[in-house]
Each structure stands twice: as C-alpha cells, then as structure tokens.
N, C-alpha and C positions, 0 to 999 in steps of 0.2 A: 523429167526426170530427174527428184531430189537432188542426186549428186551432181548436177549442173546446173543447178539453181543458184541465182547471185547470192541470194539471202542465206546460204543455208550453213549451218553453224556447226563448226568441226566437234565440238565438243558435247552437242546438242546428237550429231550423229552416234559419237562414241557413247553418250549417256543410253540413247537410245538403244544401240544394241543390247549392254547389256542388262540394262532393267529389263528389254524385251525378252531376254534367254529365259533371267530369273522369273518371271510373269509369267509364260509358257510352260514353265519345268514346274511351278507350284498349282495351274490348270491342267496340268499332264494327269499328275499324280491325284489330284481333286477330284476330276471328273473321273479317274479311276476309279479309285476307293466309294464313290459314290452311287456310280453304274455297277461293281464289282461287287461292294461291301468289305472288299481284302485288295490289297497291293501287290501282284505278282509278275514274275517277267512275261506270263502268258497275256495275265490281265492287260498289262503297260500295250501289248502289240495287238490291243483290237483299235478297231477304225476310229470310232467315236472320242476315246479321249486323244486319239492322236491329233485330228481332225483339231479339235478345242485346242489344245497344246499349239498347232502351227496357228491358227485364223490367232490367237491372243500373239503369238511373237511377231506375226507380219503386218497385225494394226495397229498392236500398242507401240514398238519400235519407229512404226512411223509416224504415227501419232505424237508420240513424244520426241522426234526429230523436229516436226515442224512446230509445235509449241516452243522448243528451244530457240530454235528460226527467227520464229515470228518476234519473241519478248528481248532477242538480242542477234538482228541480224550483223553477217559478216561483211556483205556488202564488197562481194569478191570481184573482181574485173580480170578478164579471163585474157584480157589483149597480151 
C-alpha cells in the first residue's frame, strides 16, 4: 500500500493525483477523437475511450507518486 509506505512523499501524492487527472482527460478525449473522428457526449461514453482514460489515470498517478517518493523519500515514522 503506497499510502502506508514509509518513503511516500506527500507532494508526490498530490502531484500524482492532479497530473493523473489531466493526463486521463487528455487521453479520454484523444482516444474518442481518434476512434470516432468527432467528440460528442455519446462518443465519450464508449467503452474504449473510458478504459484508456481510466488506465492512464491509475497507472500514471501511481508512477508519478513512486518517482517523487524515490527521488525525495519522506522517511515517515508511523510510531
């Protein structure tokens, strides 16, 4: 669990969440535009663009958090 990892960096967690959101939104709209040649509310609800956006959100936010935490570990003592 990354939240209980002693080296977890608080700034990395916040940056990871917000950048993951931005990357997911860009991916969601880009995949929709590439697949359907136009972006509409109905097209945004298709499964493939949603899957792509969700995968990017989950994976990128976790990766960014880990990179920040490895670069500048917080070394928090839970005792």
